[in-house]
N, C-alpha and C positions, 0 to 999 in steps of 0.2 A: 524672514526672519527668521534664524534658527529657533525651535521648542528650546524651553528652560532644561528638558534633561540633553539634548545635544550637545548645548551649553555647558551643561554643569555636569554629566556623569560622561565617565571613559566608555573607549572600544569596551573592555575588558568589564566593567560595570555593568552595561545595558547585556551582553551576554551572560552573564551571570544575570541579570533581571526575567531575562526572557528563558533560563532555562530552569529558573524557579519556578517560572509560570510552568511547566510542563509538569511540574510536580503537586503545586498548592492554587487554591483558588484564588486566592487573596490574593497573592500578585497576577495571576493570570487577567485579573481586569487592567492591569497597567499595558497588556501588552500591545495594543495598540497603537500608546503611546510610545512603546519602546522601537515597534517597526518603525515608526513614522519617523524619531531620531536615529535611529541607524540606517535608515536609509540617505539621510543629508551629510553621512559620514562613512560608509561603507568603504570606501579605500583605505581608511584607516584600519582594519582587519584585516588581518591574515586572511589567505585563504581558507585553512582547517575551519576558523571561528565562524567566519560566512555561512559556508556549510552548515555548522552547529545549531547559529542566529535562524536562515531558514528551514529549518526541522524545527524546532521550537517556537516557531513561530507560525509553521507547518499545523504543529499538534499542541495544543494550547491543555492547561486540566480543564479550564471553565470554558468561558464563551466563545466562538469563532473571533479571532480578529477582524476588524471589518475589512472589507473589500478594500476602501479608499491606502488603509494603511499598510494593509499585506501588499498591493499590487505595485505600491512607491517603493517598498522595500525589494522584492523582487524584479522591478525592471533595473532598480541601480545595480541588485547583485548579479541579476544575467549577463549586463554589459563586463560586469568584473571578470565571472567565471568562464563566459564560453571560449576566451583565445586559450584559457588555461588548460582547459579539458585533458588535451593528451598528456599532460604532464603529472596526473591524479592519479593516485591507487584508482585501482575498481573497484576498493571500496568506498572508497571517495566519492567515486561516479556514480556507484550506487544510492547514495545518498542524495546525494542531487536527485535524479531522479524521480524518490520517493518523498522529497522535498517540494520538487517543483507539478507533480500531475497534479492537474486539478486548477490552479493559476493561469489565469488566461494570458495573462502578459509573461508569462514565464515560460511560453508554448514552444519558443527557438530553442529554448535553454535544455528541456525536456527532447528537443531531437537530436541536439548538438550531443547529449550524455547517450539517448538510444545511439546512435551511429559510432559514439567510440564503444561501447560496452561491446556491442554485438560484433566490434572487430576482435574482441579479444574472448569472444565468448568459447572459443578450443582451449584456452587455461583457464576458465573460472570453473570454480566445482558446485557442484549441485547446490547445497546450501546457500552459497553468494549465487546462483542463479532462482533459487526461487524467492531470494529476495529484489531480485532484479526484474524478473518475471510483473512481480506485484507493483515494482516502480512503474514498468510500462505499460503498461495495462491500459492508462487514459490516452495513448495513442489511439489504441483501439485496430480490431484482429484485423483492418484490411492494409494496418501498415506494414513497410518491408522488416522491419524492426521485427516486430511478433510474429511473423512466418518463418522469420527466421530463428525466433526464441524456441515455438512449437517446435520446429525442427530440431532445434538441438534436446528437446526433451524426449524426442521420437528416439534417437539414437542413444540415449542415455537407458530407457525403457528396454528399448531392445538387449541390451547388455545384463539387464535385471537377473536374467536367470542364470547368469553367469557368475554374478558378486553382486555384492547389494550398495546400490549406489543411489536410494532413495527408501524411507523408511513408509509405510502404509497410513502413519499419522502426516509427514513431511508430503507424500501422492496426495492424499483426501486436502492439503490445503489448496495442492497446487491446482487442482483441479477445481476448486471451489472459487482460486481468483480466477484462473482461465472463461471462466462456466461464460460469461456474460459476451464474450472475444468470438467463440471457440464458432458461429455462425455465421459470421464472417470472415474468419482467418478462411487462406487456400484449403479448399475442401480434402483433398489429401494428405494434406498434414494433418490436419484436424481429425480428421477418420481414425487414420493410422493411430494418431494421440491417445483416442479414446476407445481404440480397438486395446491396446496394450495399458490403460491403467484400470477399464474395466475387468479384463481378463486378471491386472493384477488383487481384485479385490473379492473375484470369487473363492482366489485362494489365500487369504490374507486379510479376511474381513476379523477375523476374532484376533488380530492385532489392533485394531483400531481404537483408541481413547472414544470414551462418550461425545466431547463434545467436532469430533472425526466423523462418527458415527451422522449425528445431526447435518453435518456438513454435505456428506450425502446425500440422505434422506429431502434434504433442501434442494437439491439439481432433482430427485426423480421427482418431487410434487409436484416443481414448477418449470418441468421440461426442458431442461439447464444441462448441459456439458452432458455428462454420465448417463440423462434420457433420452441422448441419443446415439449410446454405444451399441455393441451388439449383443452385447448380453445385457441388456437391460432387465428383462425377465427374471433372468436370476437373480440381479441384484435387489431388484424388486421384493422377492422370496426373502433374500440375506437381511433385508432393511426395510422388514413390514410398517414399521412405524411411519413412514413416507406418508403415509394418506393418511393417519392418525390425528385427530385433535391437541392431544398433548405432548406429540412431536411440535408444533407450530408453536404454544407455551414456554416448551425446550430450546427451542430455533430463536425466540424472541430475547429469553433470558441470555443466551450466548450472546448478542449483538451489541447488549449493553455495556456500556463501562463499566467495570468493577468500582471503583474511586466512587469518592462521594460525589454527589451536587457542588460543584463551585458555587462559594455565597453569595456572587453576583448573580444568580441562578435560583435563585432558592424563593424569591418573590413571586417569580416568571412561574411555575414550577406547583407554587402553591395556589395562583390565580386559575391556574389547567386544572387542581384537582377540583377545586371550586365549582369552573364550568361542566365536569363531568357527571357530578351528583345529579 
């Protein structure tokens, strides 16, 4: 039988609740129930609204939605969206990928979105491609789509000397997103990408924001990404904080959500602090 939310709240109402859950912790406590209700009537949503719903459920303000509720929604949404992917805009496909990544029952949806997206790479501009890269990373470096993405970026970086393709901060984010996968991406593509990226930062390090510098320091410290480029020694001199404790502290701060903790989490956080005392 349907839940009370499914019986009495319209698709628009469920979507509004889900979106509100990305903005306020008080509403995010209801997202599990919203996901379960939406799963029973996903066919009543428009395609665009299903995508918005998945993104909201995947990125709540407060506690994560329970796996059972999330999987119920994503499974039904996958059945609806997969045959419609060719009709979607590139932006919509990227959003599908961002929502589906990390949800086991949506793996086929992510695979299908990846296939559709890489077929459009020649028409995708770098800012969109950066989001697409982030969306497809859960596929892993050995996946064919990831190799195509890395080769796309190699081609773009080869042009960087002739025209501004990507900013220093955007490239820092890109190397940070790709870092965990480059060990398993095709070796030639990975090496060429890191060669171009490393050379870029040796020339343009002064253009980086503080957050971007932290991203690069983290790679150098943990032996990922730029730690394997030809210009590693130069980068280590340009980013001396990579091996300092204060950099770790700043890195931890960067990773934290700037939003206040959701009301649903406050008791748990209080108990955790008491255990540390």
